[in-house]
N, C-alpha and C positions, 0 to 999 in steps of 0.2 A: 390805324382803328384798332384798339386791341382791349384787353381787359385792363390793363394800365392807364387806359383813355385815349385823348385823341389829339394829336399834335402837327404841325406842319414844318416841312425841313423844306432845304433849298440846297442847289448843286447836287453834283453827282456824289460829294463826300457826306450830304445828307445833315448837313449843319442845321441845328434848329433855327427856326425863323423867329427872329426878334421882336418883330410887331403882333405876335400872335401869342395869346397867352395859352399855354397848354390846360386842357379840360383833363383833371385826372378821375373821374367819375370812371366807373368800372361798369356802368351800362350805358354804352354809348351803341346804341341798336343800329344806327344807319348814319351814314355822311352821303351826300350829294352835292356837286359842284353845278353852278349854273353853265350855260352851254359856253357863253365870252367867258368863263372863270371870274369873273367880279363878285361873284356871292356863294358863299359856302355856307350850306345848314346841314345839322345834325342833331339828332334826340338824344337828349342828355338826360337819364332818369326821367323824369316827369315834364320836363321841358323840349322846346323845339327852339334852337338858336340859330338865328342867322346874323354870319360876319359880312361886312364887307372887305375884299381884297384890293388893292396890297395892305390897306391899311390895319385890317386885321383887327377893328372897333365891332363888337357886336352891338347890331343895329335893331334888333327885335327878338323877343322873346315870346312864344305862343306856347298853350299848354296842350301836352302832347298826346293824352288820353292814352287809347291803346295804339295808336300809330307806331309803326314800323318800317314805314317806308315813306319817300320824299321826292319831289321831282318838282321844277320850275318852269315856267311856262317858256316859248322863247325869246321873249322880249324881259324877262324878270320881271314881270308884273304880280302875276301870281305864283305862291307856292302850295303845291298841292298836298297833303300827307291821309295817308291811310293805313288801316289793319285789317285784321280778321273779323268779321262779323259777329257778333256776339249776341246771345240771348240769356236772360238772368231773370230771377224769381221780380225782381226789381220792375226789369222791363221785357214782359215776356214778348212784347210785339219786336223786341230787338233792337237796338242802337245805332245811330249812324255813324259807319266805318269811313267815312269819306270827309275830309274838312278841308275848303280851301281859303288861303288867306289873300289879302288883297294888299302886297308888298307898298303901295303908292299910301293907301289910305291905315293900313292896319286892321283891316275890319277882316269877319269872315264872310264870307261869299257860301253856293253853294251848288250841288251839280257834280256831276264827272266829265271833265272836260277834255276835249282834246281839240289845241289851237293851232291854226293854221301859221305858218312863220313868221307873218308880219302882225300876226295878233288880230286880223281884220274880223275874223269869226273864228267861235268856238262852237265845237260840235259835242251832241252827247246820244249816245243810244240808249234808245228806250224800247220797249217791247212791238212795238209794231212801226219802228221806221228810225230815221235820225233827224234830231233837233238840231236848227242851227240859229246859233244867238250871237249877240255882238260881243267881238273879243275883250273887250274894254267891261262888259257890263253882263256876266254871265248870267246873274241872277234878276236878269229886266226879260222883256219880251221876245216870243219868238220872232226871227227874222223869216224862215223857210221852215220846211218839213217835208223828208225825203220818206215815203210812205213805201216800207220794204221788211214784213215779218220775219221772223226767225233769222234774224244776222248774227251769225257767230262772231265773226271778224269784223273789224272796221278801221280804217287806216288814211290817215290824212298825206299829201304828198310834199317834200319840201318846195313846189313850185309855188310861184305867187300871182302871174298870169299866166294864164286864168290858174286857180288852185283846183288841182284834181285830188280824187279820194274812190278808194277802192271797197268793196265788201265782197264778204265770201258768205252764201248760204249752203249749208252742208246736206248731206244727200237725206233726201225723206220719202218715205212709202215708195221707193222703188225708182224716184226720180235722182237725175244726175245732179252733183254739188256744181255749182257755176261760181265765178268772180266775176266783177264788173267794173270798168273804170267809169267815171264820170266828170266832167267838167263844171264845177260850180257857177252861176248856178241852173245850168240846164240840168234838170233831172230827168229829162223825157227820153233821150235817146244817149245808151252809152257809147262812149268814145272805143271800147276797145271791150270783148266777154270771152269768156272761154268756159265749157261744160267738161267735167269728168267725172269717173267715177273712182273710188279708191282714196277716199279723203276724209279721216275723222278730225282732221286738225291742219290748221295751216299757221303759215306766219308769212309776212310780208316786208320786203324789204326793198324801197325807191334807190333808185342812183340819185347825184348830188342835184342834177339839173331835174328832179320831179317828173320825167319824163317816161320814165321806165321802168317796169317793177318785176321783182322776182318772187314767185311764189313757192315756196316748200311745203308740198301734201304731204301729207302721210298717216295711215294707218294704224291702229292700237295693236292689230294681231295680223299676221301673215296665213292666210288660209291654205295656202301650199305646203308649210310647215317648211319652207327653205331659209327664215331669217328669226332669229328673237326679235329684232326689232321691228319688226313690221314691214309694210310696202312703203316707200319712200318714192316722190318723182318729185321734178321740177319744172315750171313753167315759167317762161318770157312773157310779158305783155309792154305794150307801147301803146303811147296816144296816137299813134298813127294808126291802129287797129290791127296790128302784129299780134299774134297769141300764139306761142310755140312751145312744144314740150321741146327742154333741151336733153339732146342724144347723149347720153354716157355710153362709154365703150364697155363699160362691165355691171354687173347687177351689184347690188347691195346697200346697206345702209348711207345716206348721205351725212356728212359729221359736221360740215360747216361751209355756207356760201356768203361770200362777202363782195359789195361792190369794190371797184377801183375809185380812190378818191378823184382821180379825172370824170369819173361815171360814164367811161366808154367803153370799160369791160370787165369781167367779175370773175371771180376764182372760184371754184367748187372742189371740194376735197370729198370723196366717195369710195365705195368699194369693199370688199371684205378687210378683216382687221389684217390679215397676212399679207393682202397685195393691195393697200391702199393707195389710190392714185390720185393726180389733181389735175383740173384743167381749166386754162385760161382761155377765157370765150370772150371774142369781140362779138358784140349783139349785132353790127351792121353787118357782117357778113359769117359771122359764127367759125371763124378758122381760130383753131385750137391746137393745144398741145397737151401730149398726154403724158407727193410720197405722204400727226394726219392733224391737226388742225390749222388754218393756214391764216396767220398776220401780217399784214402789210402796213409798212411805214407808211405815215401821214402823207408823205411827200411821194409815194410809187415808187421810189428809188430801189427800194430793197425789200423782198419778198422773203417772209419768214412761213417757211413749213416744219412745224412740230406737233410731238404727239406727247400728251402732259392726262393725268387723271390714272386709267389703268396701264399707261405705256410709261415708257422709263425717262421722259422728258428731253427726246433727240430734238435737236434742232437742226435745220438747213437754213441758210443764208442765199440768196441767188439774187444777183444780177437782173432788175427786172427789163432793163432792155436790151441786154444781151444775151439774156438767157442762161448766164453760166456762174455756176456754185461760186461763191465767195468762200464761205466756211461751212463746218459744221462741227458741233460740241453738244455736251451733254449737260441739264440744267435737271437733275434728280431730285425727284418728290416735289417739284412746283404743281402748285395749284392754280394759279393765274400768272398772265401775261400781259404786258402793255407796253406799246410804245409812247416814248415821249415825242412831245409836239414837233421837235425839230426832225423827228425820221432818223437820228442817230444812236440813240439811245434808247434802253427798254428794262422795263422792271421785271422781275419775277421772284414769288412770293409763295412759301410754305403758312399756308393760314389753317385756323380751326375754322369748323368744327371737321374739314376734310381728314386735316393729319393735325393732330394735338401735341406731336412729338417736332423738336425740330423747327420749330415756326423762326421764321425771320424773311429778310428779303433781301435781292442783290441788285446791283444796279449795273448793266451790262454795256457794251458797246457791239454795234454790229459782226465788227473785226473778230470778235471771239475773245475780249479784255473785260474781266473782271475789276471794275472799277471800286467798289464799295459793297460789304456786308456787313449786314445788320443779325444779328441772332437773339435771340430772346432765350435768356439762362436762366432768368428768375425763377421759384418752382410756384407751379401753378398759373405762370403767367402766360397768355395767349394772344397770337397776333390774328384779328379777323380781316383786315383790310388794308388793302394799298393800291393808291389812285394818283394818276396823273393831274396836275391842275389842268383844263384846258386853256389854252390860247392859241389865236389865231394863226394857223400856218404861213399866213403872207408875211409876219414879223419875221419868217427864216430865209436865209438866203438858198438858192440849191448849192449842193455838194457833189464833188466826184468822189465816186468809189473807190475806197484804199484797203487793200488786205494786210499793210503793216500794222502790227499792233500799236497801238498807245504807249508811250514810253512810259514808266513807272508802275503800267498797270501790270494786273495777273493774268496771265496767258492760259486759257481755258483748254485742259487737256483734249488733245483729238478724239473723236470714237476709236475704241479698239475693235480688233475682229472679236468677233463672237466664237466664243471656247467650244470646241467639237462636240459633237454628242455624246455621251456617255456610252463605254460599250463593257457590257461583262469580259474579265480575262479571257475566259474560254472563247470569246468569237473574233478579239481582236486579233489584226494581222491579216484577217479572213474576209472575203465580199460577204455583205449582211445578206442575209436569209430571208428576210422581211419584203414583204410586196407594199410597195407604197403607192406606186401606181396602177393603173391598170395594162399598162402596156409594158409593164418592167416584168422579167421572166424569174424564175429564182428555183432553186432545186433545194430539199431536206438532207442531201445527202454531203456527209463530212468530208468527202475525197476532196474538196476543193482548198483545203488548208494545205499549207506549205509543210513540207514534214521537218524543216530545220526551226518553225516556229511553234513546232508542239510540244506539249511537256513529255516527259520521260514516260508518265503510264499512258498517255493517250496515244504515244508512239508504239507501244506496246502493244496495246488493244489493236490497233489500225493492223500491225503486222500480223496478227492471229488473225485477223478477218479476210486478210487476202491472202492467208496459206490457206484456211479452209475453202473461202472460192475458190481457190485456183486447185485445189485436190477435187473439190466438186466437179471443174471443168475437166480434169483428165480423167475422172472416173464417165463421165457420161462421153467423152469423146473414146475412148476404150469401147464401151458399151457400141457406139456406132460402128467402129469398125469390124469387131466382131459380126454385127447381121450382116456387115456386107460378105464376108467370107464363108457363111454358111449358107447353104441351098435354101429357098423359099419352101416353108411347110405350112400346110393348111394351117387356117387359125384354129386356135385351140382356146379353151376356157382360160382364162389369165388366174395364176395363182393367187393364192392369199399372201402377203408378205409375212415376212418371217419376226420375231419378236425385236430380236435387235433391228432390223429395219424399222420397225415401228417406233423403237425407242430412240433411233438417232433421227427419226423425222421429228419426232417431239419435240427432242433437244434443240434441233435445229429451227423451230416457232417459237419457241421460248427467247433462244437468244434473239430473233428477228423481234419479238415484240419488245424486250428490253430497250435494243438499240432505238426501236421507236419512240417509248416513253421518254428515253434519254434525251431524246433528240425534240420533243415537244417543250419538254420541262426546259431546256437552256432558252427554246424559242418564248416561251412564256416570260422568263425572266428578262429577255430582250426587251420586248415589249414594254415591260412595267417600267425598267428602267429609263427607257426613250420617254415614258410620260411621264415621268419625273423630270427629268431633265429639260 
């Protein structure tokens, strides 16, 4: 999807899909696949189009209005479209910004729904609680109501028997925030709950079986001032009553959390940007291993750890079973990453508006081979989105991990060693005088330089300083020996130094001051160059 329209492509060589007619509209706002990949919906100018796959024919057209987002219900019975809430002179009370279409009848429904996986029930959050509606008739009578005001987040699990849901209530008037998990239709007693502070926003992530939940809590600011991203924490809840805060080895932001497709473990990427760690956690016993966003193959055979956005696009691919590195390489300027359904290939893309130059996408193999690349070269043409069509992973057999490159493919160059830190010519060949750590000692003396590596002028100045220091030492030693040979005299009033002595002391102080200023200037230059590098 881009400024040139929307197209479907097939195979790793990205050939055009013959059964689908390309939409050449320059205003394709959004696209979404249904969960099983049998339907494709997108917004084209003023219409919402729904295409049936693999036939490629358009089966529905709906007015888009102000919608810019789409989503299918789990069993493809409904399509929800929504956009920004708008107030105008003609409609000062506002206009409806959510429309739900019944894909069986083609009629419009109402409400803001959240379906269970089997579409037996549909839930909608209101001001004083949650309404439970019949999944096939969301405009009908309410089946039940769960009364709980101030619900900020609500989520349904992927489980069916029983259906579980979780809700989050934020901190209010000094009371702690809390999250509760319930079994439908038992609203009287939660199966698990947890209260905590430091939670302005949360995101919920269920595992495949719908029995366990990860809650990523964050605050907008960090009162201690140690982090720009605020404070973040991670909690684990299960239908057996477990509510545990996930212990992480280092403090810092949590960049990504993701469940394994097997539902028995999850991966956390966290820490400061220079020391990012990952931890694979088995939720049964919390045995873990301790580089930034993680992406797992849908078969959980390969684990990819990658850093995009502000990072350089470095990717590491690991054998999950053996915890051994397969390969690592770089996909620079990438803004998106997605595994193919078979778990062996993936796509990276450079898209607008994040980056408006160098748009395009690549198809890769986990061994580090680039199979196909498409570049956007036309003036003012942009790429906005690249997606795989969802297909059930049961259709693909398991595979053995191989480090051998695919024949005929382009092998990505391996990561090169990072260049050394720049040092100005005057500081090269000598130990650094910058103190980077508290336990590191350093001196501002320039005597640590090797004479062979110094320039002629620096060597000449060093010899002058050494000769001056030696003559001063000799004169002081002669005075000490003369004092020993003379008899001890009663103390007398100290005579004033002569004009020659005062002049010599003044010159010596000036020389010391100039030397100190020179060293400080060199130190500042070295620090500035280190910052730039």
